[in-house]
MARNUDREN-610438 format. One record per residue: residue in one letter; x, y, z of N, C-alpha, C, CB in turn. Coordinates in steps of 0.05 Angstrom, whole numbers, padded with zeros to 5 digits, always signed. Glycine has a CB too. Layout:
BEGIN
aXYZXYZXYZXYZ/...
This chain:
BEGIN
m+00017-00024+00000+00000+00000+00000+00017+00025+00000-00019+00000+00025/e+00038+00026+00018+00056+00048+00019+00071+00052-00007+00076+00045+00042/l+00078+00029-00020+00092+00030-00045+00074+00043-00067+00100+00002-00054/d+00048+00036-00066+00030+00048-00085+00028+00078-00082+00002+00034-00083/i+00027+00086-00056+00025+00115-00050+00050+00130-00060+00021+00120-00020/e+00074+00117-00056+00099+00129-00065+00099+00132-00095+00123+00113-00055/i+00090+00111-00109+00089+00111-00138+00070+00133-00148+00081+00084-00149/l+00047+00135-00134+00028+00156-00141+00039+00184-00137+00002+00153-00125/n+00054+00188-00115+00067+00214-00110+00087+00220-00131+00080+00214-00082/l+00103+00200-00139+00123+00204-00160+00109+00212-00187+00139+00178-00164/i+00087+00198-00192+00072+00205-00217+00062+00233-00216+00049+00185-00221/i+00051+00241-00193+00040+00268-00190+00063+00289-00193+00026+00272-00162/q+00085+00284-00180+00108+00302-00181+00119+00304-00210+00131+00293-00162/a+00120+00281-00223+00129+00282-00251+00110+00298-00269+00132+00253-00262/t+00084+00294-00264+00064+00308-00280+00067+00338-00275+00036+00299-00272/i+00070+00346-00249+00074+00374-00243+00099+00386-00256+00075+00378-00212/s+00121+00370-00255+00146+00379-00267+00143+00383-00297+00168+00359-00261/l+00129+00363-00310+00125+00366-00339+00108+00390-00346+00112+00340-00349/f+00087+00394-00329+00070+00417-00334+00085+00443-00330+00046+00417-00314/t+00102+00444-00309+00118+00468-00304+00138+00473-00327+00133+00465-00278/l+00150+00451-00336+00169+00453-00358+00156+00462-00384+00183+00426-00363/g+00132+00452-00388+00116+00460-00412+00109+00489-00411+00091+00443-00415/t+00101+00498-00387+00094+00526-00383+00118+00544-00388+00083+00531-00355/l+00141+00535-00378+00166+00550-00381+00174+00552-00411+00189+00538-00365/i+00172+00529-00424+00179+00529-00453+00160+00547-00469+00178+00500-00464/s+00135+00546-00462+00115+00562-00475+00121+00592-00471+00087+00555-00466/a+00128+00599-00446+00134+00627-00439+00159+00636-00454+00138+00630-00409/l+00180+00619-00455+00204+00626-00469+00199+00630-00499+00226+00604-00465/w+00183+00612-00510+00176+00614-00539+00161+00640-00545+00160+00589-00548/s+00142+00646-00526+00126+00670-00530+00143+00695-00528+00103+00671-00509/n+00162+00694-00508+00180+00717-00505+00198+00721-00530+00198+00714-00481/a+00207+00698-00541+00224+00699-00565+00208+00710-00588+00234+00671-00572/q+00183+00702-00591+00166+00712-00613+00160+00742-00609+00140+00696-00614/n+00155+00750-00584+00150+00778-00579+00175+00795-00585+00142+00782-00549/k+00199+00784-00577+00224+00799-00583+00228+00801-00613+00248+00785-00569/k+00223+00779-00627+00226+00779-00656+00208+00799-00669+00220+00751-00668/q+00183+00800-00660+00164+00819-00671+00172+00848-00664+00135+00813-00660/f+00182+00851-00639+00192+00877-00630+00215+00887-00648+00200+00877-00601/d+00234+00868-00653+00257+00875-00669+00249+00882-00698+00277+00851-00670/i+00229+00868-00709+00219+00873-00736+00207+00901-00736+00199+00852-00745/e+00190+00907-00716+00177+00933-00715+00197+00956-00711+00156+00933-00693/l+00217+00951-00694+00238+00971-00689+00253+00977-00715+00257+00961-00667/q+00260+00956-00730+00274+00960-00755+00257+00975-00775+00283+00933-00767/r+00231+00969-00775+00213+00982-00794+00212+01012-00788+00185+00970-00792/v+00211+01019-00762+00210+01047-00754+00236+01061-00761+00205+01049-00723/k+00259+01047-00757+00285+01058-00764+00287+01063-00794+00308+01040-00755/d+00278+01043-00810+00279+01046-00839+00261+01069-00848+00270+01020-00853/q+00237+01072-00835+00219+01093-00843+00231+01120-00836+00192+01090-00828/e+00244+01122-00813+00257+01147-00805+00280+01154-00824+00267+01145-00776/l+00295+01133-00831+00318+01137-00849+00309+01148-00876+00333+01110-00853/r+00286+01138-00886+00276+01146-00913+00258+01171-00912+00261+01123-00925/s+00253+01182-00888+00233+01202-00885+00238+01227-00903+00231+01211-00856/q+00263+01236-00904+00268+01259-00921+00269+01252-00951+00294+01273-00913/a+00282+01229-00957+00286+01221-00985+00259+01216-00999+00303+01196-00986/e+00240+01206-00984+00214+01200-00996+00199+01226-01005+00197+01185-00977/q+00208+01249-00996+00195+01274-01003+00209+01289-01025+00192+01291-00979/i+00227+01275-01040+00242+01287-01062+00233+01275-01088+00272+01284-01058/a+00226+01291-01108+00218+01280-01134+00226+01300-01156+00187+01275-01135/v+00228+01290-01181+00235+01306-01204+00219+01297-01228+00266+01305-01210/w+00212+01317-01245+00197+01310-01270+00202+01331-01291+00167+01307-01264/f+00199+01323-01316+00200+01342-01338+00177+01362-01336+00199+01328-01366/e+00183+01387-01342+00163+01408-01343+00163+01420-01371+00169+01431-01321/e+00145+01410-01387+00145+01416-01416+00138+01445-01421+00127+01398-01430/d+00124+01458-01403+00115+01486-01408+00135+01507-01399+00088+01491-01394/a+00159+01498-01392+00179+01516-01382+00188+01536-01404+00203+01501-01371/a+00195+01560-01395+00206+01580-01413+00237+01579-01411+00196+01609-01406/f+00250+01577-01434+00279+01575-01434+00294+01601-01438+00287+01555-01456/d+00279+01623-01441+00291+01649-01446+00311+01656-01424+00270+01671-01449/g+00336+01661-01432+00356+01669-01413+00369+01646-01398+00344+01688-01394/i+00360+01622-01403+00371+01598-01389+00388+01583-01409+00349+01580-01377/k+00414+01582-01404+00432+01569-01422+00441+01542-01411+00457+01587-01428/h+00444+01523-01429+00455+01497-01421+00482+01494-01433+00436+01474-01429/a+00501+01482-01418+00529+01481-01426+00533+01464-01451+00545+01469-01403/d+00517+01444-01456+00520+01426-01478+00504+01436-01502+00512+01397-01471/q+00518+01449-01522+00504+01460-01545+00493+01440-01564+00522+01479-01559/y+00502+01415-01561+00493+01394-01580+00469+01378-01570+00516+01374-01584/s+00459+01386-01547+00435+01372-01536+00410+01389-01540+00440+01366-01506/i+00387+01376-01535+00362+01390-01536+00353+01396-01507+00340+01373-01551/p+00351+01422-01500+00344+01429-01472+00314+01423-01466+00351+01458-01466/r+00310+01412-01443+00282+01408-01433+00281+01417-01404+00273+01378-01436/g+00259+01430-01398+00256+01440-01370+00248+01418-01351+00236+01462-01370/f+00255+01421-01326+00246+01402-01306+00241+01417-01279+00267+01380-01302/i+00225+01404-01262+00220+01414-01236+00229+01393-01215+00189+01420-01232/v+00242+01403-01194+00249+01386-01171+00232+01395-01148+00280+01388-01165/s+00219+01376-01134+00204+01382-01110+00219+01371-01086+00175+01370-01112/n+00227+01390-01068+00238+01382-01042+00218+01390-01021+00266+01396-01037/n+00201+01371-01014+00179+01377-00995+00186+01369-00967+00154+01362-01004/s+00213+01366-00961+00221+01354-00935+00224+01375-00913+00247+01339-00939/g+00228+01400-00921+00233+01421-00901+00262+01424-00894+00218+01414-00876/l+00280+01408-00907+00309+01410-00903+00322+01409-00930+00319+01386-00885/p+00346+01421-00932+00360+01421-00958+00371+01393-00965+00382+01441-00958/i+00376+01389-00990+00391+01365-00999+00416+01375-01014+00373+01347-01017/y+00435+01356-01017+00461+01364-01027+00471+01346-01050+00482+01364-01004/n+00492+01355-01065+00503+01340-01086+00481+01328-01104+00521+01317-01075/v+00463+01345-01113+00440+01336-01128+00448+01332-01158+00417+01357-01126/i+00442+01309-01168+00449+01302-01196+00423+01294-01210+00471+01280-01198/i+00415+01309-01231+00392+01302-01247+00402+01290-01273+00374+01327-01252/s+00393+01266-01280+00402+01252-01304+00378+01244-01321+00419+01228-01297/e+00381+01248-01348+00361+01236-01366+00366+01206-01368+00363+01250-01394/v+00346+01191-01364+00348+01161-01366+00326+01151-01385+00346+01148-01338/g+00331+01127-01395+00311+01115-01413+00291+01099-01398+00325+01098-01433/l+00267+01098-01409+00246+01080-01399+00239+01059-01419+00221+01097-01392/v+00235+01068-01444+00227+01049-01466+00242+01057-01491+00196+01050-01471/g+00251+01037-01506+00264+01042-01532+00294+01045-01530+00252+01066-01544/a+00306+01050-01553+00335+01052-01555+00344+01081-01548+00345+01044-01583/g+00339+01089-01524+00346+01116-01515+00370+01116-01496+00322+01129-01501/p+00371+01134-01477+00393+01135-01458+00393+01110-01440+00391+01160-01441/p+00414+01106-01424+00415+01084-01405+00391+01086-01386+00442+01085-01389/i+00382+01062-01376+00359+01062-01358+00366+01071-01330+00347+01035-01357/y+00392+01069-01323+00402+01079-01297+00423+01100-01302+00413+01055-01280/g+00423+01120-01285+00442+01143-01289+00471+01135-01287+00436+01163-01268/e+00477+01114-01271+00506+01107-01268+00515+01088-01291+00510+01093-01242/m+00496+01080-01308+00504+01064-01332+00512+01082-01354+00480+01045-01340/r+00533+01075-01368+00542+01092-01390+00539+01079-01417+00570+01101-01385/g+00531+01054-01418+00524+01040-01443+00540+01048-01467+00496+01045-01448/n+00527+01061-01486+00540+01069-01511+00561+01091-01508+00519+01078-01531/f+00563+01101-01483+00582+01123-01479+00610+01114-01472+00571+01142-01458/k+00614+01087-01471+00640+01074-01468+00655+01085-01444+00656+01079-01493/g+00642+01089-01422+00655+01098-01398+00662+01127-01397+00680+01082-01394/e+00656+01142-01418+00661+01170-01418+00640+01185-01401+00661+01181-01447/y+00646+01210-01395+00628+01226-01379+00602+01229-01394+00640+01253-01372/y+00580+01222-01381+00553+01225-01392+00543+01253-01387+00534+01203-01380/s+00540+01268-01409+00534+01297-01405+00505+01304-01401+00544+01312-01430/r+00487+01285-01403+00459+01291-01401+00451+01293-01371+00442+01270-01415/r+00463+01313-01358+00458+01317-01329+00457+01346-01323+00480+01303-01313/t+00444+01352-01301+00445+01379-01288+00450+01375-01259+00418+01395-01293/l+00469+01390-01248+00478+01387-01220+00471+01412-01204+00508+01381-01219/f+00464+01407-01179+00460+01429-01159+00478+01422-01135+00430+01432-01151/a+00492+01442-01125+00508+01437-01100+00489+01434-01076+00527+01461-01096/t+00469+01451-01075+00450+01450-01053+00422+01457-01064+00457+01470-01030/l+00402+01443-01054+00375+01449-01062+00357+01453-01038+00363+01426-01081/p+00349+01478-01032+00333+01483-01008+00305+01471-01011+00331+01513-01004/p+00289+01471-00990+00261+01462-00992+00245+01478-01012+00248+01463-00964/g+00226+01466-01024+00208+01480-01043+00210+01468-01071+00216+01509-01044/l+00198+01483-01090+00198+01475-01118+00220+01491-01133+00170+01480-01131/w+00236+01477-01149+00257+01489-01163+00258+01479-01192+00284+01484-01149/g+00268+01496-01210+00269+01488-01238+00296+01494-01251+00247+01502-01253/q+00300+01481-01273+00324+01486-01290+00320+01472-01316+00351+01476-01275/v+00341+01470-01332+00339+01455-01357+00360+01433-01357+00343+01474-01382/i+00356+01413-01373+00375+01391-01376+00378+01385-01406+00366+01366-01360/g+00403+01380-01414+00407+01373-01442+00398+01345-01447+00437+01377-01449/t+00383+01340-01468+00373+01313-01474+00379+01306-01503+00342+01311-01468/d+00375+01281-01510+00378+01272-01537+00352+01275-01553+00388+01244-01538/g+00332+01286-01541+00306+01289-01554+00292+01262-01554+00310+01299-01582/g+00270+01261-01569+00254+01236-01570+00256+01224-01597+00225+01242-01563/g+00242+01202-01600+00241+01188-01626+00219+01168-01624+00268+01175-01633/m+00215+01153-01646+00194+01133-01646+00200+01111-01625+00192+01120-01674/h+00180+01106-01608+00182+01085-01588+00203+01090-01567+00188+01058-01601/v+00212+01115-01564+00232+01122-01543+00218+01140-01523+00256+01137-01556/r+00220+01131-01498+00209+01147-01475+00231+01151-01455+00184+01133-01462/t+00234+01175-01446+00255+01181-01426+00242+01192-01401+00276+01200-01437/s+00258+01192-01379+00248+01203-01354+00273+01216-01341+00235+01181-01336/l+00269+01225-01316+00291+01237-01301+00296+01221-01276+00284+01266-01294/e+00322+01219-01269+00331+01206-01245+00345+01227-01228+00350+01182-01252/i+00339+01226-01202+00352+01245-01184+00368+01230-01163+00331+01264-01171/t+00393+01239-01159+00410+01228-01139+00418+01251-01120+00436+01214-01151/f+00419+01245-01094+00424+01267-01076+00434+01256-01049+00399+01284-01072/t+00444+01274-01033+00452+01268-01005+00433+01283-00987+00482+01277-00999/d+00421+01268-00968+00401+01281-00950+00416+01296-00927+00382+01260-00938/a+00400+01308-00910+00412+01325-00889+00427+01309-00868+00390+01341-00875/r+00424+01283-00867+00439+01266-00849+00463+01253-00862+00421+01244-00838/g+00468+01259-00887+00491+01249-00901+00487+01222-00915+00513+01245-00881/n+00461+01213-00917+00455+01189-00931+00451+01195-00961+00430+01175-00919/n+00460+01177-00978+00458+01181-01007+00435+01165-01018+00484+01173-01021/w+00419+01177-01037+00395+01164-01048+00393+01168-01078+00370+01176-01034/i+00379+01150-01091+00372+01152-01119+00342+01148-01122+00388+01132-01137/r+00328+01166-01135+00301+01161-01143+00302+01156-01173+00281+01184-01136/r+00297+01131-01180+00300+01122-01208+00278+01136-01226+00298+01092-01210/g+00283+01133-01252+00264+01144-01271+00236+01133-01269+00274+01140-01298/n+00234+01109-01257+00207+01096-01254+00196+01102-01226+00209+01066-01258/g+00209+01119-01210+00199+01127-01184+00210+01111-01161+00170+01125-01184/q+00224+01089-01166+00235+01073-01145+00256+01088-01129+00246+01047-01156/l+00255+01086-01103+00275+01100-01085+00294+01080-01074+00260+01116-01063/d+00320+01084-01078+00341+01066-01068+00362+01081-01053+00354+01050-01092/r+00372+01069-01032+00394+01080-01017+00420+01070-01029+00393+01074-00987/v+00440+01087-01032+00466+01079-01042+00488+01087-01022+00473+01092-01070/l+00508+01070-01019+00529+01074-01000+00553+01090-01012+00539+01048-00989/q+00554+01092-01038+00576+01106-01051+00570+01136-01054+00581+01094-01078/d+00591+01152-01053+00587+01181-01058+00575+01185-01085+00614+01196-01055/t+00556+01203-01087+00541+01207-01112+00559+01216-01135+00519+01226-01108/l+00578+01234-01130+00595+01244-01151+00613+01222-01162+00612+01267-01141/v+00622+01204-01144+00638+01181-01152+00622+01161-01167+00651+01168-01127/l+00597+01156-01157+00580+01136-01170+00574+01144-01199+00553+01134-01155/y+00571+01170-01204+00564+01179-01231+00588+01188-01248+00544+01202-01229/n+00612+01184-01237+00636+01190-01251+00637+01220-01259+00639+01172-01276/i+00629+01237-01241+00628+01266-01246+00657+01277-01244+00609+01280-01227/p+00667+01290-01265+00694+01302-01263+00694+01324-01243+00703+01312-01291/l+00716+01327-01229+00720+01349-01210+00739+01370-01221+00730+01338-01183/p+00734+01395-01215+00712+01406-01199+00685+01404-01215+00717+01435-01191/a+00664+01396-01201+00638+01393-01213+00627+01421-01221+00618+01379-01194/e+00612+01421-01243+00599+01446-01252+00570+01446-01244+00601+01449-01283/y+00563+01464-01225+00536+01465-01214+00520+01487-01227+00538+01469-01183/a+00495+01481-01231+00476+01501-01241+00462+01514-01217+00454+01488-01260/e+00449+01537-01222+00434+01551-01202+00404+01543-01204+00438+01581-01204/p+00392+01533-01183+00364+01527-01184+00347+01552-01187+00355+01511-01159/i+00325+01550-01201+00308+01574-01207+00280+01569-01196+00307+01580-01237/r+00269+01589-01183+00241+01586-01172+00222+01584-01196+00234+01611-01155/p+00201+01567-01193+00182+01562-01215+00171+01587-01228+00160+01545-01205/k+00163+01608-01213+00151+01631-01225+00171+01645-01244+00141+01651-01204/q+00197+01645-01235+00217+01656-01253+00222+01638-01276+00244+01661-01237/f+00220+01612-01270+00225+01591-01291+00205+01593-01313+00224+01564-01278/h+00180+01600-01306+00159+01603-01326+00157+01631-01337+00132+01596-01314/g+00175+01648-01329+00175+01676-01339+00152+01692-01329+00175+01675-01368/k+00141+01685-01305+00118+01699-01294+00126+01720-01274+00098+01680-01281/
Protein backbone atom coordinates (compact mmCIF):
# COMPACT_ATOMS: atom_id res chain seq x y z
CA UNK A 1 0.00 0.00 0.00
CA UNK A 2 2.79 2.42 0.96
CA UNK A 3 4.58 1.51 -2.27
CA UNK A 4 1.49 2.38 -4.27
CA UNK A 5 1.27 5.75 -2.52
CA UNK A 6 4.93 6.47 -3.24
CA UNK A 7 4.47 5.56 -6.90
CA UNK A 8 1.38 7.79 -7.06
CA UNK A 9 3.33 10.68 -5.49
CA UNK A 10 6.13 10.19 -8.01
CA UNK A 11 3.62 10.24 -10.86
CA UNK A 12 2.02 13.41 -9.49
CA UNK A 13 5.41 15.11 -9.06
CA UNK A 14 6.47 14.08 -12.55
CA UNK A 15 3.22 15.42 -13.98
CA UNK A 16 3.68 18.71 -12.13
CA UNK A 17 7.29 18.94 -13.34
CA UNK A 18 6.26 18.28 -16.94
CA UNK A 19 3.49 20.87 -16.69
CA UNK A 20 5.91 23.40 -15.20
CA UNK A 21 8.47 22.64 -17.90
CA UNK A 22 5.82 22.99 -20.60
CA UNK A 23 4.70 26.31 -19.16
CA UNK A 24 8.30 27.52 -19.06
CA UNK A 25 8.96 26.44 -22.64
CA UNK A 26 5.75 28.12 -23.77
CA UNK A 27 6.70 31.33 -21.96
CA UNK A 28 10.20 31.29 -23.45
CA UNK A 29 8.82 30.69 -26.95
CA UNK A 30 6.29 33.49 -26.48
CA UNK A 31 9.00 35.86 -25.27
CA UNK A 32 11.18 34.93 -28.25
CA UNK A 33 8.30 35.60 -30.64
CA UNK A 34 7.52 38.89 -28.94
CA UNK A 35 11.18 39.94 -29.15
CA UNK A 36 11.31 38.93 -32.82
CA UNK A 37 8.18 40.96 -33.53
CA UNK A 38 9.59 43.87 -31.52
CA UNK A 39 12.87 43.74 -33.47
CA UNK A 40 10.97 43.67 -36.78
CA UNK A 41 8.84 46.65 -35.76
CA UNK A 42 11.88 48.53 -34.46
CA UNK A 43 13.71 47.98 -37.75
CA UNK A 44 10.64 49.12 -39.68
CA UNK A 45 10.51 52.34 -37.68
CA UNK A 46 14.25 52.90 -38.19
CA UNK A 47 13.93 52.32 -41.94
CA UNK A 48 10.95 54.66 -42.13
CA UNK A 49 12.85 57.35 -40.25
CA UNK A 50 15.91 56.83 -42.47
CA UNK A 51 13.82 57.30 -45.63
CA UNK A 52 11.63 60.11 -44.26
CA UNK A 53 13.39 62.97 -46.06
CA UNK A 54 14.30 61.06 -49.23
CA UNK A 55 10.69 60.02 -49.81
CA UNK A 56 9.74 63.69 -50.17
CA UNK A 57 12.09 64.37 -53.09
CA UNK A 58 10.90 64.02 -56.70
CA UNK A 59 11.75 65.32 -60.18
CA UNK A 60 9.87 65.49 -63.48
CA UNK A 61 10.02 67.10 -66.91
CA UNK A 62 8.16 70.42 -67.13
CA UNK A 63 7.27 70.82 -70.78
CA UNK A 64 5.73 74.29 -70.40
CA UNK A 65 8.95 75.82 -69.10
CA UNK A 66 10.31 79.01 -70.65
CA UNK A 67 13.95 78.73 -71.71
CA UNK A 68 14.57 82.44 -72.32
CA UNK A 69 17.80 83.45 -70.65
CA UNK A 70 18.55 79.92 -69.47
CA UNK A 71 21.61 78.45 -71.12
CA UNK A 72 22.74 74.85 -71.04
CA UNK A 73 26.43 74.04 -71.29
CA UNK A 74 26.02 71.32 -73.92
CA UNK A 75 25.19 73.02 -77.24
CA UNK A 76 24.67 69.68 -78.98
CA UNK A 77 21.77 68.60 -76.80
CA UNK A 78 18.08 69.50 -76.80
CA UNK A 79 17.20 71.43 -73.60
CA UNK A 80 14.11 70.39 -71.67
CA UNK A 81 12.80 71.99 -68.52
CA UNK A 82 12.29 70.10 -65.28
CA UNK A 83 10.98 70.70 -61.78
CA UNK A 84 12.46 69.31 -58.56
CA UNK A 85 10.20 69.12 -55.51
CA UNK A 86 11.90 69.10 -52.12
CA UNK A 87 8.97 68.84 -49.76
CA UNK A 88 11.05 67.72 -46.77
CA UNK A 89 11.63 71.04 -45.04
CA UNK A 90 15.43 70.49 -45.15
CA UNK A 91 17.99 71.04 -47.91
CA UNK A 92 19.55 68.25 -49.96
CA UNK A 93 23.07 68.22 -51.36
CA UNK A 94 25.16 66.98 -54.32
CA UNK A 95 22.01 66.81 -56.42
CA UNK A 96 22.44 65.11 -59.80
CA UNK A 97 19.59 65.09 -62.34
CA UNK A 98 20.10 62.62 -65.21
CA UNK A 99 18.07 61.82 -68.30
CA UNK A 100 17.40 58.07 -68.32
CA UNK A 101 15.56 55.75 -70.64
CA UNK A 102 12.28 54.01 -69.94
CA UNK A 103 11.35 52.47 -73.30
CA UNK A 104 13.20 52.08 -76.58
CA UNK A 105 16.77 52.62 -77.73
CA UNK A 106 17.29 55.81 -75.76
CA UNK A 107 19.65 56.74 -72.90
CA UNK A 108 20.77 54.21 -70.24
CA UNK A 109 17.96 53.11 -67.90
CA UNK A 110 20.09 53.93 -64.85
CA UNK A 111 22.08 57.13 -64.43
CA UNK A 112 25.28 55.34 -63.42
CA UNK A 113 25.19 53.18 -66.58
CA UNK A 114 27.09 54.61 -69.49
CA UNK A 115 26.20 52.00 -72.13
CA UNK A 116 27.01 53.44 -75.55
CA UNK A 117 29.09 56.17 -73.96
CA UNK A 118 32.00 53.72 -73.41
CA UNK A 119 32.75 54.88 -69.89
CA UNK A 120 33.06 58.52 -70.92
CA UNK A 121 31.40 61.28 -68.96
CA UNK A 122 27.66 61.23 -69.61
CA UNK A 123 26.72 64.86 -70.27
CA UNK A 124 22.93 64.55 -70.03
CA UNK A 125 22.90 65.83 -66.47
CA UNK A 126 22.24 68.95 -64.42
CA UNK A 127 23.90 69.34 -61.01
CA UNK A 128 23.02 71.44 -57.96
CA UNK A 129 25.39 71.86 -55.02
CA UNK A 130 22.48 72.50 -52.64
CA UNK A 131 18.73 72.44 -53.12
CA UNK A 132 16.64 74.15 -50.41
CA UNK A 133 13.07 73.10 -49.59
CA UNK A 134 10.42 73.98 -52.16
CA UNK A 135 9.90 73.76 -55.90
CA UNK A 136 12.87 74.47 -58.16
CA UNK A 137 13.44 74.41 -61.90
CA UNK A 138 16.21 74.30 -64.48
CA UNK A 139 16.96 72.75 -67.86
CA UNK A 140 18.76 69.56 -68.80
CA UNK A 141 20.36 68.66 -72.09
CA UNK A 142 18.64 65.66 -73.69
CA UNK A 143 18.91 63.62 -76.87
CA UNK A 144 15.31 64.43 -77.70
CA UNK A 145 12.72 61.82 -78.49
CA UNK A 146 12.04 59.41 -81.29
CA UNK A 147 9.71 56.64 -82.28
CA UNK A 148 9.10 54.24 -79.40
CA UNK A 149 11.58 56.12 -77.17
CA UNK A 150 10.45 57.34 -73.76
CA UNK A 151 12.73 59.03 -71.29
CA UNK A 152 12.42 60.16 -67.70
CA UNK A 153 14.53 61.86 -65.05
CA UNK A 154 16.53 60.29 -62.26
CA UNK A 155 17.61 62.26 -59.20
CA UNK A 156 20.51 61.38 -56.94
CA UNK A 157 21.21 63.35 -53.78
CA UNK A 158 22.60 63.41 -50.25
CA UNK A 159 20.07 64.04 -47.49
CA UNK A 160 20.58 66.27 -44.45
CA UNK A 161 21.93 63.30 -42.45
CA UNK A 162 24.56 62.43 -45.03
CA UNK A 163 22.76 59.44 -46.57
CA UNK A 164 22.89 59.04 -50.36
CA UNK A 165 19.76 58.21 -52.39
CA UNK A 166 18.58 57.62 -55.95
CA UNK A 167 15.03 58.04 -57.16
CA UNK A 168 14.98 56.12 -60.41
CA UNK A 169 13.19 57.21 -63.55
CA UNK A 170 10.36 54.82 -62.68
CA UNK A 171 9.94 56.35 -59.21
CA UNK A 172 11.74 53.64 -57.23
CA UNK A 173 13.73 55.00 -54.27
CA UNK A 174 17.04 53.28 -53.42
CA UNK A 175 19.72 54.02 -50.87
CA UNK A 176 23.32 53.94 -52.10
CA UNK A 177 26.47 53.72 -49.99
CA UNK A 178 28.79 55.30 -52.55
CA UNK A 179 29.37 59.04 -52.89
CA UNK A 180 27.06 60.34 -55.61
CA UNK A 181 29.76 62.19 -57.55
CA UNK A 182 31.92 59.05 -57.60
CA UNK A 183 28.98 56.82 -58.52
CA UNK A 184 28.20 58.96 -61.56
CA UNK A 185 31.82 59.51 -62.56
CA UNK A 186 31.42 63.28 -62.31
CA UNK A 187 34.70 65.08 -63.17
CA UNK A 188 35.98 67.44 -60.48
CA UNK A 189 35.58 70.29 -59.96
CA UNK A 190 31.90 69.67 -60.66
CA UNK A 191 29.95 72.29 -62.62
CA UNK A 192 26.82 73.23 -60.68
CA UNK A 193 23.78 75.04 -62.05
CA UNK A 194 21.70 77.53 -60.08
CA UNK A 195 18.18 76.33 -59.21
CA UNK A 196 15.40 78.69 -60.33
CA UNK A 197 12.07 79.32 -58.62
CA UNK A 198 9.11 78.10 -60.75
CA UNK A 199 7.55 81.57 -61.26
CA UNK A 200 10.87 82.82 -62.64
CA UNK A 201 11.24 79.57 -64.54
CA UNK A 202 7.93 80.16 -66.30
CA UNK A 203 8.75 83.78 -66.94
CA UNK A 204 5.88 84.96 -64.72
